[in-house]
matplotlib code that plots the C-alpha trace (Angstrom):
import matplotlib.pyplot as plt

x = [-44.3, -42.0, -38.4, -36.0, -33.3, -29.7, -27.2, -24.3, -25.3, -26.4, -29.8, -28.4, -27.0, -23.3, -21.4, -21.5, -18.2, -16.9, -15.7, -12.1, -11.9, -8.6, -9.0, -8.6, -8.3, -11.3, -10.7, -12.8, -12.3, -9.1, -9.7, -6.7, -5.9, -7.2, -10.7, -11.2, -14.0, -13.1, -14.1, -14.8, -12.0, -14.6, -16.9, -16.8, -16.4, -13.0, -11.5, -11.5, -15.3, -14.7, -12.8, -15.9, -18.1, -18.0, -17.4, -20.7, -19.0, -16.4, -15.6, -16.2, -19.7, -23.0, -23.2, -20.3, -22.6, -25.0, -24.9, -24.2, -24.6, -22.2, -19.5, -17.4, -17.5, -14.4, -16.0, -14.2, -16.5, -17.5, -16.2, -19.3, -19.5, -15.9, -16.2, -19.3, -17.8, -14.6, -16.7, -18.7, -15.4, -14.1, -17.3, -16.8, -19.0, -19.9, -20.8, -22.8, -24.8, -25.6, -26.6, -28.7, -30.6, -30.9, -32.4, -35.2, -35.9, -36.0, -38.4, -40.7, -40.6, -41.1, -44.1, -42.5, -44.8, -47.0, -49.6, -49.4, -52.8, -54.4, -52.2, -53.5, -50.3, -48.3, -44.7, -41.6, -40.5, -37.1, -34.4, -30.9, -28.2, -26.2, -27.8, -28.4, -26.5, -27.7, -25.7, -27.1, -26.7, -28.5, -31.3, -31.7, -32.0, -34.6, -36.6, -37.0, -38.3, -40.6, -42.1, -42.7, -44.5, -46.6, -47.9, -48.8, -50.6, -52.6, -53.7, -54.7, -56.8, -58.6, -59.1, -60.5, -63.0, -64.0, -63.9, -61.5, -59.6, -56.7, -59.2, -60.8, -57.3, -56.7, -53.7, -55.2, -57.4, -61.0, -61.0, -58.0, -59.5, -63.0, -61.6, -59.2, -60.5, -59.4, -61.6, -64.5, -67.7, -66.2, -63.7, -66.4, -67.1, -64.1, -65.0, -63.1, -60.2, -58.7, -55.5, -56.4, -53.1, -51.5, -49.1, -47.7, -45.5, -43.3, -41.4, -38.0, -35.4, -31.8, -30.8, -27.7, -26.5, -26.8, -29.8, -33.0, -36.5, -39.9, -41.5, -44.9, -47.0, -49.0, -51.6, -54.1, -52.5, -48.7, -47.3, -43.7, -42.6, -42.9, -40.7, -38.1, -38.3, -38.1, -35.2, -33.2, -33.9, -32.5, -29.5, -28.7, -28.9, -27.0, -24.6, -23.9, -20.2, -21.0, -23.4, -20.9, -19.0, -22.1, -24.1, -27.6, -31.3, -33.4, -36.6, -38.3, -38.4, -41.3, -43.8, -43.9, -44.2, -47.3, -48.8, -48.1, -49.4, -52.7, -53.1, -52.4, -55.4, -58.0, -61.2, -62.8, -65.8, -63.9, -65.0, -61.5, -59.8, -57.1, -56.2, -57.4, -58.3, -56.7, -57.2, -56.0, -59.0, -58.3, -60.3, -58.3, -55.9, -57.0, -55.4, -52.0, -50.7, -52.1, -48.6, -48.1, -51.5, -50.8, -47.3, -48.3, -51.1, -48.9, -46.1, -48.4, -50.4, -53.7, -56.0, -56.3, -59.9, -62.2, -65.5, -67.6, -65.9, -67.1, -70.4, -71.7, -73.5, -74.9, -73.0, -69.6, -67.6, -67.1, -64.8, -65.6, -62.7, -62.6, -63.5, -66.6, -65.3, -66.3, -64.7, -65.1, -62.5, -61.4, -58.9, -58.7, -55.9, -57.8, -56.2, -59.4, -61.6, -64.7, -66.9, -65.4, -66.0, -69.3, -71.1, -70.1, -72.4, -71.2, -71.4, -74.8, -76.3, -76.5, -74.7, -71.8, -72.1, -74.9, -73.5, -69.9, -71.0, -72.7, -69.7, -67.4, -69.6, -69.9, -66.2, -66.5, -64.1, -61.4, -60.1, -56.4, -55.9, -59.1, -61.1, -60.8, -57.1, -56.6, -56.9, -53.5, -52.0, -53.2, -50.5, -52.0, -52.5, -48.8, -47.9, -49.4, -47.5, -44.8, -47.6, -49.4, -46.3, -46.2, -49.9, -50.4, -47.0, -45.6, -42.3, -40.3, -40.2, -37.1, -37.2, -37.4, -40.0, -40.1, -41.4, -44.8, -46.9, -50.6, -51.5, -54.9, -53.5, -53.4, -50.6, -49.2, -50.5, -48.9, -45.6, -45.8, -46.7, -43.7, -41.4, -43.3, -40.2, -38.3, -40.7, -42.5, -46.3, -48.4, -52.2, -53.2, -54.9, -52.2, -50.3, -47.5, -46.1, -49.3, -50.0, -46.7, -44.8, -41.1, -40.5, -36.9, -37.9, -41.1, -41.6, -43.1, -46.4, -46.6, -45.9, -48.5, -51.1, -50.2, -50.4, -54.0, -54.8, -53.4, -55.4, -58.6, -58.2, -55.4, -56.9, -56.2, -52.4, -49.4, -45.9, -42.4, -38.9, -37.1, -35.4, -32.3, -32.6, -29.5, -28.3, -27.0, -25.1, -27.5, -26.7, -28.2, -27.8, -26.4, -27.6, -25.4, -26.7, -23.6, -24.1, -22.6, -23.1, -24.4, -26.2, -30.0, -32.1, -33.6, -36.1, -36.8, -40.1, -39.9, -42.6, -43.8, -46.3, -48.5, -50.0, -52.0, -50.0, -52.7, -55.1, -58.0, -60.2, -59.5, -60.1, -62.9, -64.6, -62.3, -59.9, -56.5, -53.8, -50.6, -48.6, -50.4, -49.4, -46.3, -44.6, -42.1, -40.1, -39.7, -36.0, -36.5, -37.2, -37.9, -35.4, -36.9, -35.0, -36.0, -35.7, -32.4, -32.4, -35.7, -36.4, -39.7, -39.3, -42.1, -42.0, -44.7, -42.4, -39.4, -38.1, -37.2, -35.9, -32.8, -32.2, -31.8, -29.2, -29.8, -26.8, -27.3, -24.3, -22.1, -18.9, -15.5, -15.4, -14.3, -17.7, -19.5, -23.2, -25.6, -28.0, -30.9, -30.7, -27.0, -25.3, -22.4, -19.4, -17.0, -13.3, -10.6, -10.6, -14.3, -17.4, -17.4, -20.6, -21.4, -23.9]
y = [-20.4, -21.9, -21.3, -24.2, -23.7, -23.2, -24.2, -22.8, -19.2, -17.3, -15.7, -12.4, -14.1, -14.1, -17.3, -19.4, -19.7, -23.2, -25.0, -26.1, -29.8, -30.1, -32.1, -30.0, -31.4, -31.5, -28.5, -28.6, -27.3, -28.7, -30.1, -29.6, -32.1, -29.8, -29.6, -33.3, -34.8, -37.6, -41.1, -44.3, -46.7, -49.5, -47.7, -47.9, -44.2, -42.9, -39.3, -39.7, -39.2, -35.5, -35.3, -36.8, -34.0, -32.1, -35.2, -34.5, -31.5, -33.6, -31.6, -34.8, -35.4, -34.2, -31.6, -29.7, -28.9, -27.0, -23.4, -23.5, -20.2, -21.1, -23.3, -23.5, -26.8, -28.0, -27.4, -24.1, -21.5, -18.4, -15.4, -14.5, -18.1, -18.6, -17.6, -19.8, -22.8, -22.5, -22.5, -25.5, -27.3, -26.4, -27.8, -31.1, -33.8, -35.5, -32.3, -31.1, -34.2, -33.8, -30.2, -31.1, -33.5, -30.9, -28.5, -30.9, -31.1, -27.3, -27.1, -29.5, -27.5, -24.3, -25.8, -25.3, -27.9, -28.2, -30.7, -32.6, -32.8, -36.2, -36.7, -36.3, -35.6, -32.4, -32.8, -30.9, -28.5, -29.8, -27.2, -27.4, -25.7, -24.3, -20.9, -19.0, -15.7, -12.9, -9.7, -6.3, -5.2, -8.3, -7.8, -4.2, -5.2, -7.9, -5.7, -3.0, -5.5, -7.2, -4.0, -2.9, -6.2, -6.1, -2.6, -3.7, -6.8, -4.9, -2.4, -5.4, -7.0, -3.8, -3.2, -6.7, -6.5, -3.0, -1.4, -4.0, -1.3, -3.7, -6.0, -3.2, -2.1, -5.6, -6.2, -9.2, -11.6, -11.7, -15.5, -16.0, -13.8, -15.5, -19.1, -18.4, -20.4, -17.7, -15.0, -15.3, -13.4, -13.0, -10.6, -8.0, -7.9, -5.6, -2.0, -0.7, 1.6, -0.4, -2.4, -6.1, -7.9, -6.3, -9.2, -10.6, -13.7, -14.0, -17.2, -16.6, -18.9, -18.2, -20.2, -22.0, -18.7, -16.8, -15.0, -14.4, -15.0, -14.7, -18.1, -17.6, -14.9, -15.7, -13.1, -15.1, -16.3, -16.5, -18.4, -18.9, -15.8, -17.4, -20.3, -17.8, -16.2, -19.5, -20.8, -17.7, -18.4, -21.9, -20.8, -18.3, -20.9, -23.7, -21.8, -18.5, -18.8, -19.0, -16.0, -13.8, -13.1, -11.5, -8.3, -9.4, -8.4, -10.1, -11.8, -10.4, -7.1, -8.6, -8.4, -4.6, -4.3, -6.6, -4.5, -1.2, -2.6, -3.7, -0.3, 1.6, -0.2, 1.1, 1.7, 5.2, 4.4, 2.3, 2.4, 3.2, 5.2, 6.6, 3.3, 0.5, -2.7, -5.7, -9.5, -12.6, -14.8, -18.6, -21.8, -22.9, -25.7, -27.9, -25.5, -26.6, -23.1, -22.7, -22.3, -19.3, -17.8, -17.9, -16.5, -13.6, -12.6, -12.8, -10.7, -7.9, -7.7, -8.9, -11.8, -14.8, -15.6, -18.3, -17.5, -18.4, -15.6, -13.0, -11.3, -8.3, -5.9, -2.6, -2.9, -3.4, -6.6, -7.5, -10.0, -11.7, -13.1, -16.0, -13.8, -12.6, -9.1, -7.7, -5.1, -3.9, -4.8, -2.6, -4.6, -8.4, -10.5, -13.3, -16.7, -18.6, -19.2, -17.2, -20.3, -21.0, -17.5, -16.5, -19.8, -19.9, -18.8, -16.0, -15.7, -14.0, -17.0, -15.4, -16.4, -14.1, -13.7, -11.1, -8.9, -9.1, -8.2, -5.0, -4.1, -4.5, -2.5, 0.2, 0.6, -0.3, -3.3, -4.3, -7.8, -8.3, -10.2, -9.8, -12.7, -13.3, -12.6, -16.1, -14.7, -13.1, -16.4, -18.0, -19.6, -18.2, -14.7, -14.9, -14.7, -11.2, -9.6, -7.9, -6.2, -5.3, -3.4, -1.5, -0.8, 0.3, 1.8, 2.8, 1.1, -1.8, -4.8, -4.9, -8.6, -11.4, -14.1, -17.4, -17.2, -18.9, -20.4, -20.3, -23.7, -22.6, -19.9, -20.7, -23.1, -23.2, -26.6, -28.2, -26.5, -27.8, -31.3, -31.4, -30.6, -32.3, -34.2, -30.9, -28.6, -28.1, -28.3, -26.9, -26.8, -23.2, -23.6, -25.9, -25.2, -26.9, -28.7, -30.7, -31.8, -30.6, -32.6, -31.9, -33.4, -34.7, -36.5, -38.1, -41.6, -42.2, -43.3, -40.0, -37.9, -39.8, -39.1, -35.4, -35.2, -36.4, -33.9, -31.1, -32.1, -32.4, -29.2, -26.9, -23.9, -25.7, -25.7, -23.5, -24.6, -23.3, -24.2, -26.1, -23.7, -25.1, -24.0, -23.1, -25.3, -24.8, -27.2, -29.2, -31.8, -35.2, -38.7, -39.4, -42.3, -44.7, -43.6, -41.6, -38.3, -35.7, -32.1, -32.2, -29.8, -29.5, -27.2, -24.2, -21.4, -18.3, -16.9, -13.2, -11.1, -7.6, -5.4, -3.0, 0.1, 3.0, 6.1, 7.9, 6.7, 4.5, 7.0, 9.5, 6.9, 7.1, 4.3, 5.0, 2.3, 2.0, 4.1, 2.0, 5.2, 5.9, 2.6, 2.1, -1.3, -2.5, -5.7, -7.6, -8.0, -11.7, -14.7, -18.4, -20.5, -23.9, -26.9, -29.7, -33.4, -34.9, -35.1, -33.3, -30.0, -29.5, -27.5, -28.6, -29.6, -32.3, -34.0, -34.3, -30.8, -28.5, -25.0, -22.9, -19.8, -16.9, -14.4, -11.0, -8.9, -5.3, -3.6, -4.0, -5.9, -6.1, -9.6, -8.8, -9.9, -8.0, -8.4, -9.1, -6.3, -5.9, -9.6, -9.5, -12.8, -13.8, -15.7, -16.6, -17.3, -17.8, -14.2, -13.9, -13.0, -10.8, -9.1, -9.6, -6.9]
z = [-56.8, -54.2, -55.5, -55.7, -53.2, -54.6, -51.9, -53.9, -53.1, -50.1, -50.0, -51.3, -54.3, -53.3, -53.5, -50.4, -48.6, -49.1, -46.0, -45.6, -46.2, -44.5, -41.3, -38.1, -34.6, -32.3, -30.1, -26.9, -23.5, -21.9, -18.5, -16.1, -13.5, -10.9, -12.4, -13.3, -11.3, -8.9, -10.1, -8.3, -9.4, -9.3, -11.7, -15.5, -15.8, -16.7, -16.9, -20.7, -20.7, -20.1, -23.3, -25.0, -23.7, -27.0, -29.2, -31.1, -32.6, -34.4, -37.6, -39.7, -38.2, -39.7, -36.9, -38.6, -41.5, -39.2, -38.2, -34.5, -32.6, -29.8, -31.2, -34.4, -36.2, -34.4, -31.0, -30.3, -28.7, -30.5, -28.6, -26.6, -25.4, -24.5, -20.8, -20.3, -22.0, -20.0, -16.8, -17.9, -18.6, -15.1, -13.6, -15.3, -16.7, -13.5, -11.7, -14.7, -14.7, -11.0, -11.4, -14.4, -12.2, -9.5, -12.1, -12.8, -9.1, -8.8, -11.8, -10.1, -6.9, -8.8, -10.7, -14.1, -15.8, -18.9, -19.8, -23.1, -24.9, -23.9, -20.8, -17.3, -15.4, -16.0, -17.1, -16.0, -18.8, -19.6, -19.1, -20.6, -18.6, -21.6, -22.3, -25.5, -25.5, -27.6, -28.1, -27.3, -30.9, -32.2, -29.7, -30.7, -34.3, -33.6, -31.3, -33.9, -36.4, -34.0, -32.8, -36.4, -37.0, -33.9, -34.7, -38.2, -37.0, -34.4, -37.1, -39.3, -36.5, -35.9, -39.6, -40.5, -37.6, -38.9, -42.3, -43.9, -45.8, -46.5, -48.3, -50.3, -51.4, -52.8, -50.5, -48.6, -50.5, -49.1, -49.7, -47.4, -44.7, -44.8, -44.8, -41.9, -38.9, -36.5, -38.2, -35.8, -34.9, -31.4, -32.9, -33.4, -29.7, -29.1, -30.2, -33.2, -32.3, -29.4, -29.2, -29.7, -29.1, -26.1, -25.7, -28.9, -29.2, -32.2, -33.0, -34.6, -36.1, -37.0, -40.1, -41.0, -42.6, -39.3, -40.6, -38.5, -39.8, -38.2, -38.3, -36.7, -35.0, -31.8, -31.0, -28.9, -25.7, -26.3, -23.4, -22.1, -20.3, -16.9, -18.1, -19.1, -15.6, -13.8, -15.8, -14.9, -11.2, -11.6, -13.6, -10.9, -8.2, -10.0, -12.4, -10.8, -11.5, -15.2, -15.2, -13.4, -16.6, -18.3, -17.9, -18.9, -18.7, -16.0, -17.3, -14.2, -16.1, -18.1, -15.3, -14.7, -18.4, -18.5, -15.7, -17.5, -20.8, -19.2, -17.4, -20.7, -22.2, -19.8, -21.7, -21.9, -19.7, -17.1, -13.5, -12.2, -15.0, -12.8, -11.1, -13.4, -11.7, -13.4, -13.4, -15.1, -16.2, -16.4, -16.5, -13.5, -12.6, -15.5, -18.0, -19.2, -18.5, -15.0, -13.6, -15.9, -15.1, -11.4, -11.8, -14.0, -11.7, -8.6, -10.3, -11.5, -8.3, -9.7, -8.9, -11.1, -11.3, -12.8, -14.5, -11.5, -9.6, -12.1, -12.8, -14.7, -12.4, -13.5, -16.7, -15.1, -14.7, -11.1, -9.3, -6.0, -4.1, -1.7, 1.3, -0.6, -1.3, -4.7, -6.9, -10.5, -13.1, -15.9, -17.9, -17.8, -19.3, -21.0, -20.9, -21.7, -24.8, -25.6, -25.1, -21.7, -20.5, -22.2, -21.6, -17.9, -15.0, -12.9, -9.1, -9.4, -11.1, -14.5, -17.7, -18.3, -22.1, -22.5, -19.8, -21.0, -24.5, -23.2, -21.0, -24.0, -26.4, -23.7, -23.3, -19.6, -19.7, -22.1, -22.9, -23.4, -25.7, -27.6, -28.8, -32.6, -32.7, -34.1, -37.6, -37.1, -36.2, -39.4, -41.5, -44.7, -43.3, -42.3, -45.9, -46.1, -43.1, -45.2, -47.2, -44.0, -42.8, -46.1, -46.1, -42.5, -41.7, -45.2, -44.2, -45.5, -43.2, -41.0, -40.4, -42.9, -42.9, -44.6, -48.2, -48.2, -51.0, -50.7, -52.2, -53.5, -55.7, -59.4, -60.3, -56.7, -55.7, -58.8, -58.0, -54.5, -55.5, -57.9, -55.0, -52.1, -51.0, -50.6, -48.9, -45.6, -45.8, -43.0, -42.3, -42.2, -38.8, -37.3, -34.1, -32.1, -35.1, -35.6, -39.2, -40.6, -43.2, -43.7, -47.1, -46.7, -43.4, -44.7, -46.1, -49.5, -47.8, -45.8, -48.9, -50.9, -48.3, -48.1, -51.9, -51.8, -49.0, -51.1, -54.1, -52.1, -50.0, -51.4, -49.5, -46.2, -46.6, -47.2, -48.3, -47.5, -48.2, -45.5, -43.1, -41.6, -38.0, -36.2, -33.3, -29.8, -27.6, -25.6, -22.9, -23.3, -24.6, -28.0, -30.2, -28.2, -24.9, -23.8, -22.0, -24.3, -25.3, -28.9, -31.3, -31.2, -33.3, -31.6, -32.0, -30.0, -28.7, -28.2, -26.6, -27.7, -25.9, -27.8, -26.2, -27.5, -28.0, -26.1, -23.5, -24.7, -22.8, -25.6, -28.3, -30.7, -32.7, -35.6, -36.7, -35.1, -36.7, -36.5, -36.2, -32.9, -31.4, -29.4, -29.2, -26.6, -26.8, -23.5, -22.7, -22.2, -24.5, -24.4, -26.3, -27.2, -28.3, -30.6, -29.8, -31.0, -34.8, -35.2, -37.0, -35.1, -32.0, -29.8, -26.1, -26.5, -29.0, -26.7, -26.8, -24.0, -23.2, -22.5, -20.4, -22.8, -21.9, -23.5, -23.0, -21.8, -23.3, -26.3, -25.4, -26.9, -28.2, -31.7, -33.1, -35.8, -35.4, -38.2, -39.0, -41.4, -42.3, -43.1, -43.5, -41.2, -42.3, -39.5, -39.9, -37.3, -36.4, -35.8, -37.9, -40.9, -41.9, -45.6, -46.7]

ax = plt.figure().add_subplot(projection="3d")
ax.plot(x, y, z, "-o")
ax.set_aspect("equal")
plt.show()
């Protein structure tokens, strides 16, 4: 049953530290006379606007009740953000606004766009110039937990499209597996014993207690790594003086990792086992992620091809380029649906499906990521991931996830209905924030409709307590139209690569042993921002992104870093870890 949330205690049962109600001054960056921008005396703008830059962080405002990763409630920067905020203050509001506009131009030139469902024209992915900064110690902790999770999920995918040992053991309910929309016949195309989710995308949130949770797993076609790469290029061009104070990873490190992960998955009967030939397969420029498909292919030295450039010849998948040259492919990074690929006609005039099925079954080509992986994205299956880790790895989960109620379980739907105005309800097959109701934000009419849906189809929904996402300073208009830096909720998409511990050429048709998989977290992430006032982090709903600075080395900032889900309570001298 979904537990009622007790705000008087932290999640480990210790009393929550009460805030000091004594008023404190708004402490922002002080702008010296030398750094104030020049103003047109005939304009309405005045130098006092710079002092308003952080006004949304007034300690008496609602924002002060949120966990902000960069600033204390009074606007004072946390230690690792002090240098960056000082530099932004030196730049000044007017110049920041000009550079922000330039960033949008650069995004358009770079092709950093996405297409909202139902819209014809692609939109620029909104980038906020204030970065997210993650300490090396925090990243190490997150990486270990994400890698553990990715290995377990890969073992699960291989198992449920094979012997289903986890179902036989009673760990995962057969009902939840069979009703998962992502559990598809196409998943049986990939032979048992191979890695199925070479590139995993995990969405994380940091709560108002400074604690990290995995919110979702994305094992089909997790996108966003090229946005991370492009935002870094823009940051470097426009805010180099801010970056100079930090030693951070470069998102470009992701692309050699993608190439190595693809090569590590070469099937045992590949045409080119010593030098696997790679390709990215896409539907083309009508795909909302076409920019990403092109960039990945370019950066890993592989072609991006459409189905009409493919054909199965003598049992091997071949690619024909624009010059008419043909070559066999061994590993293809699939950024397309099974229907779009299998129903297409290849360059030899034959439908691709039958030949591809034979090539897959014969271990002559491998798809990364495999079709059928959507079962691992399922919101109900998400509830079982901690048990998967215990079952396949015999380990305790290193990262927390949000406690989840399966509404079809006995008594659960009644418990959810009794707290409908307090909880989040999600369709099990939803994505991108679609179909979600956040109880405290919903009208009575919306809640009544959701109640009827739950009664009619409880197996179609899960419920979770509201997670108060952390915030980061974000530049934009406040409710009065003034340009300010104010808090917006954020999440983090991290990317984990999974490879066989030994070559797939040596693999048998036995199920994957999770202990034989290696996982590698990409030292780059995509921080996404919600629209002002929203808890749903989704670009199509007015959100955007931030450059994510993952620091390479521990630094002497006097910060203690949360580990193993520890809670952080910060006072004037910096954070204290409460175990």
